[in-house]
C-alpha positions as CSV (number, residue, x, y, z in Angstrom):
1,M,83.4,89.5,105.0
2,G,86.1,88.8,107.1
3,Y,88.9,86.2,107.0
4,D,90.0,84.2,110.1
5,V,93.6,85.0,110.7
6,V,95.8,83.4,113.5
7,F,97.6,86.1,115.2
8,Y,101.2,85.7,116.3
9,D,103.0,88.0,118.7
10,T,106.7,87.5,117.4
11,F,108.4,86.3,114.3
12,W,109.5,83.3,116.2
13,E,106.0,82.2,116.6
14,M,105.0,82.5,113.1
15,L,108.0,80.9,111.7
16,S,107.7,77.9,114.1
17,A,104.0,77.5,113.2
18,A,105.0,77.7,109.5
19,N,107.8,75.1,109.9
20,E,105.3,72.9,111.7
21,N,102.3,73.3,109.4
22,Y,103.8,73.6,105.8
23,V,107.1,71.7,106.6
24,D,107.5,70.0,103.0
25,M,105.6,72.5,101.0
26,L,107.3,74.8,98.6
27,F,108.2,78.2,100.2
28,L,110.3,79.7,97.4
29,E,111.7,78.7,94.0
30,D,114.4,80.7,92.3
31,T,117.4,80.0,89.8
32,D,119.1,78.3,92.7
33,G,116.4,75.8,93.0
34,K,113.4,74.9,95.2
35,H,113.3,75.7,99.0
36,T,110.7,74.1,101.3
37,Y,109.4,75.7,104.5
38,A,111.6,73.2,106.3
39,A,114.6,74.2,104.6
40,F,113.8,77.8,104.9
41,Y,113.3,77.5,108.8
42,Y,116.6,75.4,109.1
43,D,118.7,78.2,107.2
44,I,117.0,80.8,109.5
45,M,118.1,79.1,112.7
46,R,121.8,78.8,111.2
47,A,121.5,82.5,110.6
48,V,120.5,83.0,114.1
49,S,123.7,81.3,115.2
50,Y,125.9,83.3,112.8
51,Y,124.6,86.7,113.7
52,H,124.5,86.1,117.5
53,G,128.1,86.4,117.8
54,F,128.1,89.9,116.1
55,S,128.8,92.8,118.3
56,Q,127.1,95.5,116.1
57,K,123.8,96.5,116.9
58,Y,122.7,97.4,113.3
59,I,123.0,94.7,110.5
60,V,122.4,96.4,107.0
61,L,121.2,93.8,104.4
62,C,123.0,94.1,101.1
63,I,122.1,90.8,99.6
64,P,120.8,90.6,95.9
65,N,119.4,87.2,96.2
66,Q,115.8,87.2,97.7
67,Y,115.9,83.9,99.4
68,K,119.3,84.7,101.3
69,F,117.9,88.1,102.1
70,A,114.6,86.7,103.7
71,V,116.9,84.1,105.7
72,S,119.3,86.6,106.8
73,Y,116.3,89.3,107.9
74,F,114.7,87.0,110.2
75,G,118.1,85.5,111.5
76,I,119.2,89.1,112.3
77,I,116.1,89.9,114.2
78,L,116.0,86.5,116.2
79,S,119.5,86.9,117.2
80,G,118.6,90.3,118.9
81,H,119.9,92.7,116.3
82,I,118.2,95.4,114.2
83,A,117.8,94.6,110.5
84,C,118.3,97.6,108.2
85,L,116.5,98.0,104.8
86,V,118.5,100.2,102.3
87,P,117.2,100.6,98.8
88,E,119.4,99.1,96.2
89,N,122.1,101.4,94.7
90,H,121.6,104.0,97.6
91,L,124.3,104.9,100.0
92,I,124.5,103.4,103.5
93,P,123.6,105.8,106.0
94,T,126.7,107.5,107.2
95,Q,125.3,108.6,110.8
96,M,124.9,104.6,111.6
97,N,128.3,103.9,113.1
98,D,127.4,100.8,115.0
99,K,126.7,98.6,111.9
100,Y,127.7,95.6,109.9
101,I,127.1,95.3,106.3
102,V,125.9,92.0,105.3
103,S,127.0,90.8,101.7
104,S,126.6,87.5,99.8
105,E,130.1,86.4,101.1
106,D,128.4,86.1,104.6
107,W,126.2,83.4,103.2
108,N,129.2,81.0,102.8
109,R,130.1,81.5,106.5
110,L,126.4,81.3,107.5
111,E,126.2,77.9,105.8
112,C,128.8,76.3,108.0
113,C,127.0,77.1,111.3
114,T,125.1,74.7,113.6
115,P,121.3,75.8,113.7
116,A,120.1,77.4,117.0
117,E,117.4,75.5,118.6
118,R,115.4,78.7,119.4
119,P,116.1,82.6,119.4
120,L,119.2,83.5,121.4
121,C,117.7,86.8,122.5
122,N,114.6,87.4,124.3
123,T,113.5,90.7,122.7
124,S,110.2,92.3,123.3
125,P,107.9,92.3,120.2
126,D,107.4,96.1,120.9
127,A,111.1,96.8,120.6
128,P,112.8,98.1,117.4
129,C,113.6,95.2,115.1
130,T,113.8,96.9,111.6
131,I,114.9,100.3,110.3
132,A,113.5,100.9,106.8
133,F,115.2,103.7,105.1
134,S,113.9,106.0,102.4
135,S,115.1,106.1,98.9
136,G,116.5,109.5,99.2
137,T,119.7,110.6,97.3
138,S,121.6,112.0,100.4
139,S,123.8,109.9,102.8
140,K,121.5,110.8,105.6
141,N,118.5,109.0,104.6
142,K,115.3,109.1,106.7
143,G,114.8,105.9,108.6
144,C,111.7,104.5,110.0
145,I,112.0,102.4,113.4
146,L,109.6,99.5,113.4
147,S,108.8,96.7,115.8
148,Q,107.6,93.1,115.2
149,T,104.2,94.4,116.6
150,N,104.2,96.9,113.8
151,L,104.9,94.6,111.1
152,L,103.0,91.6,112.2
153,H,99.8,93.7,112.9
154,D,100.2,95.3,109.6
155,A,100.1,92.0,107.7
156,Q,97.7,90.2,110.1
157,Y,95.0,92.6,110.1
158,S,95.5,93.2,106.3
159,M,94.8,89.6,106.0
160,K,91.3,90.1,107.7
161,I,90.0,91.7,104.6
162,Y,92.7,90.6,101.9
163,H,92.9,86.9,101.5
164,Y,95.9,84.7,101.2
165,W,95.5,81.0,101.5
166,K,97.6,77.8,101.9
167,G,99.3,76.7,98.6
168,E,98.6,80.1,96.9
169,R,101.2,80.8,94.2
170,L,102.7,84.2,94.0
171,I,105.5,85.6,91.6
172,H,107.7,87.8,93.7
173,I,109.1,90.9,92.0
174,L,109.0,93.4,94.7
175,P,112.4,93.6,96.5
176,F,112.6,92.8,100.2
177,W,114.5,96.0,101.0
178,H,111.3,97.8,100.3
179,L,108.8,97.4,103.1
180,F,105.9,96.5,101.0
181,G,108.0,93.6,99.8
182,I,108.7,92.4,103.3
183,V,105.0,92.5,104.4
184,A,103.1,91.5,101.3
185,D,105.6,89.2,99.8
186,L,107.2,87.5,103.0
187,I,105.2,87.9,106.4
188,G,101.8,87.4,104.5
189,P,102.9,84.3,102.5
190,I,104.9,82.6,105.4
191,H,101.9,83.2,107.7
192,Q,99.4,81.4,105.4
193,G,101.7,78.8,103.7
194,C,101.8,80.4,100.1
195,S,104.6,79.5,97.6
196,L,106.6,82.1,96.0
197,Y,108.6,82.2,92.7
198,V,111.4,84.8,92.0
199,P,112.2,85.4,88.3
200,E,115.8,85.7,87.2
201,N,115.2,89.1,85.8
202,S,112.1,91.5,84.4
203,T,112.7,90.3,81.0
204,V,111.5,86.7,81.9
205,F,108.6,87.8,83.7
206,F,105.9,86.5,81.4
207,K,107.7,83.3,80.9
208,S,107.7,83.0,84.7
209,M,103.9,83.6,84.7
210,E,103.5,80.8,82.1
211,Y,105.9,78.5,84.2
212,F,104.6,79.0,87.7
213,R,101.0,79.8,87.0
214,P,100.5,82.3,89.9
215,H,97.3,83.1,91.6
216,C,98.5,86.7,92.5
217,V,101.3,89.0,91.7
218,N,102.1,92.1,93.8
219,M,103.5,94.7,91.5
220,P,104.0,98.6,90.6
221,P,101.1,100.0,88.7
222,A,103.4,100.4,85.4
223,L,103.6,96.8,85.3
224,A,99.8,96.3,85.7
225,D,99.7,98.5,82.6
226,T,102.1,96.3,80.6
227,L,100.4,93.2,81.8
228,C,96.9,94.4,80.3
229,A,98.5,95.5,76.9
230,V,100.2,91.8,76.7
231,I,97.0,90.2,77.6
232,E,95.2,92.3,74.9
233,K,97.8,91.4,72.4
234,V,98.2,87.5,73.0
235,G,95.5,86.5,75.2
236,P,94.9,85.6,79.0
237,K,97.0,82.5,78.6
238,V,100.1,84.7,79.0
239,T,99.2,84.9,82.7
240,G,99.4,81.0,83.2
241,G,95.7,80.6,83.3
242,T,95.2,80.7,87.2
243,L,95.7,84.5,87.8
244,K,92.9,85.7,90.1
245,K,94.3,89.1,91.3
246,I,97.0,91.5,91.3
247,L,97.9,94.0,94.1
248,C,99.4,97.3,93.4
249,A,101.3,99.6,95.7
250,G,103.5,102.6,95.5
251,A,101.1,104.6,93.2
252,P,97.6,104.5,92.1
253,M,96.5,102.0,89.4
254,N,95.2,103.5,86.2
255,D,91.5,103.2,86.1
256,A,91.4,102.1,82.5
257,T,93.8,99.3,83.6
258,A,91.7,98.4,86.5
259,E,88.6,98.1,84.3
260,K,90.3,96.0,81.8
261,L,91.5,93.6,84.5
262,L,87.9,93.0,85.7
263,Q,87.0,92.2,82.1
264,Y,89.7,89.5,82.1
265,G,88.4,88.0,85.5
266,I,91.5,89.5,87.4
267,L,90.7,91.5,90.5
268,P,92.5,94.8,90.4
269,C,93.5,95.4,94.1
270,T,95.2,98.4,95.5
271,A,97.2,99.1,98.7
272,Y,97.9,102.5,100.1
273,G,100.4,103.0,102.7
274,L,103.8,104.4,103.7
275,T,106.9,103.1,105.3
276,E,106.1,105.0,108.6
277,C,102.9,102.8,108.8
278,S,104.6,99.5,108.4
279,P,103.5,100.1,105.6
280,C,99.9,99.1,104.6
281,V,97.2,101.5,105.7
282,A,94.3,100.5,103.5
283,I,93.8,97.7,101.0
284,T,91.1,96.5,98.4
285,P,88.9,93.7,99.9
286,D,88.5,90.8,97.6
287,D,84.8,91.1,97.6
288,D,84.5,95.1,97.1
289,V,86.7,96.6,94.5
290,P,85.5,100.0,93.8
291,I,87.8,101.5,91.0
292,G,89.5,104.7,91.8
293,T,89.9,104.0,95.6
294,S,92.8,102.7,97.7
295,G,90.7,100.1,99.6
296,K,89.5,99.9,103.0
297,P,91.5,100.9,106.1
298,I,92.7,97.9,107.7
299,P,90.9,97.1,111.1
300,C,93.8,98.2,113.4
301,V,94.2,101.7,112.1
302,D,92.2,104.8,112.7
303,I,92.1,107.4,109.8
304,K,91.2,111.1,110.2
305,I,91.1,113.7,107.5
306,V,92.7,116.9,108.9
307,D,92.5,119.9,106.7
308,G,92.3,117.6,103.6
309,E,95.4,115.6,104.9
310,I,95.2,112.0,105.8
311,T,96.3,111.2,109.4
312,I,96.9,107.8,110.9
313,A,96.9,106.2,114.5
314,G,97.2,102.6,115.4
315,S,99.5,99.8,116.2
316,T,101.2,99.9,112.9
317,V,102.5,103.5,113.3
318,M,106.3,103.5,113.6
319,L,108.1,104.0,116.7
320,G,109.8,107.0,115.5
321,Y,112.6,108.2,113.0
322,Y,116.2,106.9,113.4
323,E,118.1,109.5,115.5
324,D,115.6,112.5,114.5
325,D,113.3,113.1,117.6
326,K,112.5,116.6,116.1
327,L,111.1,115.1,113.0
328,T,109.4,112.4,115.0
329,R,107.5,114.9,116.9
330,E,106.5,116.9,113.9
331,T,105.3,114.0,112.2
332,I,103.3,112.2,114.9
333,V,101.1,114.8,116.7
334,N,98.7,113.6,119.3
335,G,99.0,110.1,118.4
336,Y,98.2,110.7,114.8
337,L,100.8,110.4,112.0
338,H,100.6,113.1,109.3
339,T,101.1,111.5,106.0
340,G,101.5,114.5,103.8
341,D,98.9,112.8,101.5
342,V,95.5,114.5,100.5
343,G,92.4,112.3,100.3
344,Y,89.1,111.6,102.0
345,L,86.8,108.6,102.8
346,K,84.0,107.5,100.5
347,N,81.5,104.9,101.5
348,G,84.2,103.3,104.0
349,H,87.0,103.3,101.3
350,L,90.0,105.6,101.2
351,V,90.5,108.0,98.1
352,V,94.0,109.4,97.9
353,T,94.1,112.4,95.6
354,G,97.8,113.4,95.8
355,R,100.5,114.7,97.8
356,K,100.3,117.9,99.8
357,D,103.7,118.9,99.0
358,N,103.1,118.3,95.2
359,M,100.3,120.8,95.2
360,L,100.7,123.7,92.6
361,I,99.6,127.3,93.3
362,F,99.3,129.5,90.3
363,E,99.4,133.3,89.8
364,N,95.7,133.6,89.9
365,G,95.6,131.8,93.2
366,I,94.2,128.4,91.9
367,K,95.4,125.5,93.7
368,C,95.9,122.1,92.1
369,V,96.6,118.5,93.2
370,P,98.2,117.1,90.1
371,E,97.6,113.5,90.6
372,Y,93.8,114.2,90.9
373,V,93.8,116.1,87.6
374,E,96.0,113.4,86.0
375,G,93.4,110.6,87.1
376,L,90.7,112.5,85.4
377,V,92.7,113.1,82.1
378,N,93.9,109.6,82.1
379,R,90.2,108.3,81.9
380,I,90.0,109.9,78.5
381,E,90.1,107.2,75.8
382,G,93.3,107.3,73.9
383,V,95.4,109.2,76.8
384,Q,98.1,106.6,78.0
385,E,99.2,108.8,80.8
386,S,99.5,112.4,81.7
387,L,101.5,114.9,83.9
388,V,100.4,118.4,85.3
389,R,103.0,120.8,86.2
390,K,103.8,124.5,85.8
391,D,104.8,126.1,82.5
392,I,108.3,127.6,82.2
393,G,107.2,131.0,83.5
394,N,105.3,129.3,86.4
395,K,102.2,131.2,85.4
396,I,99.8,128.8,83.9
397,P,99.4,124.8,84.0
398,E,101.4,122.6,81.5
399,L,99.5,119.4,80.7
400,V,102.0,116.6,79.3
401,I,99.9,114.0,77.4
402,V,101.3,110.7,76.4
403,C,99.4,109.2,73.4
404,D,99.9,108.0,69.7
405,N,97.7,110.4,68.3
406,L,95.6,113.3,69.7
407,S,92.1,113.4,68.1
408,E,89.7,116.4,68.0
409,D,87.5,114.5,70.5
410,M,90.4,113.9,72.8
411,K,91.4,117.6,72.7
412,S,87.8,118.6,73.5
413,N,87.5,116.3,76.4
414,I,90.9,117.3,77.9
415,K,89.9,120.9,77.4
416,N,86.6,120.3,79.6
417,V,88.6,118.6,82.2
418,M,90.8,121.5,82.6
419,I,88.0,124.1,82.5
420,Q,86.1,122.0,85.1
421,E,89.1,122.1,87.4
422,S,89.8,125.9,86.9
423,L,93.0,125.3,85.1
424,Y,92.2,127.0,81.7
425,P,94.1,128.5,79.9
426,F,96.9,125.7,79.7
427,V,99.8,124.6,77.7
428,L,99.2,121.3,76.0
429,K,102.5,119.2,75.3
430,L,102.4,115.8,73.5
431,Q,104.9,112.9,73.7
432,T,105.1,109.4,73.0
433,E,107.7,108.4,75.6
434,K,106.6,107.3,79.0
435,I,106.7,109.6,82.0
436,E,109.6,108.8,84.1
437,R,108.8,106.9,87.3
438,N,110.8,105.3,90.2
439,S,111.1,101.7,91.0
440,M,107.7,101.7,92.8
441,G,105.9,103.4,90.0
442,K,105.8,107.0,91.5
443,V,106.0,109.6,89.0
444,V,109.2,111.6,89.1
445,R,108.2,115.3,89.4
446,Y,110.4,118.4,88.6
447,N,107.8,120.9,89.5
448,E,108.8,124.1,91.3
449,H,106.4,124.7,94.2
């Protein structure tokens, strides 16, 4: 099955069509009120007028309000500048001298501008329009240079197998400074005429579900685990009664969580990608949801597995790294981007087993991709989550298990998995606190490699 999708070459074409086709429909609701597609378009064109007069090439977005962020993002690009996405609470790249940092104060000036009638700069859709920086801790973060073609192709080809529809309601929790938020919670919904609701904060997430009655929520896997636990405790009504699917990205969804969601009539969809690929590479089709996979490659990418590593070519691959030609050449070889992820294709679906640089090598020569082993352990009933790392002496594996109580059956099943993976003997550590994760649900690891 494939969905019909109208393809736009530029953001201007997409936004103009949305303004014409969805004019009075709700685009986004937040604590400031409701914003229609017409109001959104009007504000974008005011932003075009505002940013057109800027002499700086790079405009760094530091606006916490998601509606104002979205308006400024498109206004920056349609006025001929390059929008820079920097993770919240991280340093602005020091190597980017020709920059202007947009804050909430700019909104007051923007509101006084007369809207432009059209883009004030004829920029090629293949030219740089966005630099998405990594969430590194140094001041020199890795920046991925992307074009409108990169981002539009990523969204539009994803929608060929993953459905958005006019009037679909989504709760928006993934920040727009994260590229998956831009593509899945902004470009996709605008393209198809969806409506977004932005909760005031994470503590009112379930109240927001009951109020807005979403059809879909794009979320980190850890929140999917919490969602299942709350549904199990209070019933499906907590979702608002219309939830059809969730889409997880940033880390694999727990298999047990996926199975429970299916039991509740909610499709557990997964997207795999990385910033260098705009970001989506594979996504779960609505009509084919094999648990344990990251979905099917989107139609515009070609995936090759080289020595176990996932490599990718296609129109969504970035233009390069900001001011780092050497790293660009090392990462994109003969047209294929080397992801650093280990995986394989199974019946047309991509299975991601872990990170190449997370691989553990023990004294006896045994190699282990920890994410793969953790996935096997997490399927054992009673195990909430797990973490594989080296013990203090770096000689044998240490397996951290998060559970309330470890039964003899659980011990036996865990031992069998570790023997199966040639990781026996091992140190078993129990804890009740959750394993530390970052904002996108990825495990924070402290292994020595």
